[in-house]
N, C-alpha and C positions, 0 to 999 in steps of 0.2 A: 431709328425708324428706317424701314426698308425703302430703298429707292425704287421708283417705278420705271422699269425698262420698257422699251417699245418693241423688243424682240422676245419671243417666247419659245418654250420647248416645242419642237415639232415644226417650226418654221424652216423654210428652205432659204439659205443665205449664200451670198457670194463673198469671198474674202477679198478685200480691197487693198490690204497692205500686209507686208511680212513675207515669210518664206513660202507660204501657200497662196500667194496672190493670184487671183483669177480663177481659183478653184471654187466649186460649189459643193454644198452638203447640207444635211438636215441636222438641226440642233438636237443633241441628245440630252444635255443638261445645262442649266444656267446657275452660276454662282453669283447670287445677288450682292453679297458683301463685297466681293472683289471685282464685280462687274465684268465677269469673264464667262465665256461660253465654251462648251465642248461640242465640236462639230464632227459628225460621223465620217470616218475615213481620212480625216486631215490631222496633221500634227501627231502622228503615231510614232514618234521618234524615241521617246524615253524607253529604255530597256533596262530591266532590273533582273539580276541573277538571284535566284531563290534556292536555298538549300532544301533538300527533302525534309518534310516534317510529317509526323505521324498523325496529328489531330487537326491539321489545318486543311484548307480547301485544295492545296496543291501538294499531294503526298509524294510525287515523283521529283519535285523541284524543276529546275530549268530556267529558261529565259522568258520573262513576262513583258509584253509590250503594254505601255500605258499611254493613254491619250493626254496630250498637253492642251491647256486651255488657250483661247484666243481672246484678247480684250474686245469688249463690245463695240468699241469705236472702229475696229478693223474689219467689221462685217457689215453687209448691207442686205436688207431683205429683198428676196426675189418675189415679185408679184406679177402674175400673167406673163412670165418669161423675161421680165425686165427688172433690173435692179432699181430700187426706188427708196427715197427717204420715207420715214414713217412719221405720221402725225397722229394726234388724238383729238377728237371732237365729240360733241353730243349729237346723236342722231335724232330722228323724229320721235322716237319713244323716250327721249331724255335719258338715254343710256350712253355711257362713254365708250366709244369704239375707236379702233385704229383705222387709219386710211392711208393709202399710197399718195404721197404728195405729187408724184409725176402725173397720175391719171385722175386723182380725186376720188377713186373708188374705195368703198369700204373693204377691209380685209376680213375674211371669215376667220373667226377665232376657233 
């Protein structure tokens, strides 16, 4: 069964631990099995040297930069300019929504 994460693709997050601590970015992708996220512009350290190939996407070869993932526990959602923990609750329409624990406001999905 897939785990339910409180952070989604497109959210703005702040990195709270690791080499990129204190930096902010937008989530590009979420790996639900490994509970890891890919943040735009952060952790672009992995470089791979690729040979020229005739039928592939990179015919000239060269050095390709790849994004590294960050574990979900090392990022925090930014809501209204502040980092906040995220909770889930039922709203008045009996729909499960995310909310910022710091302010109590619902987070637009």
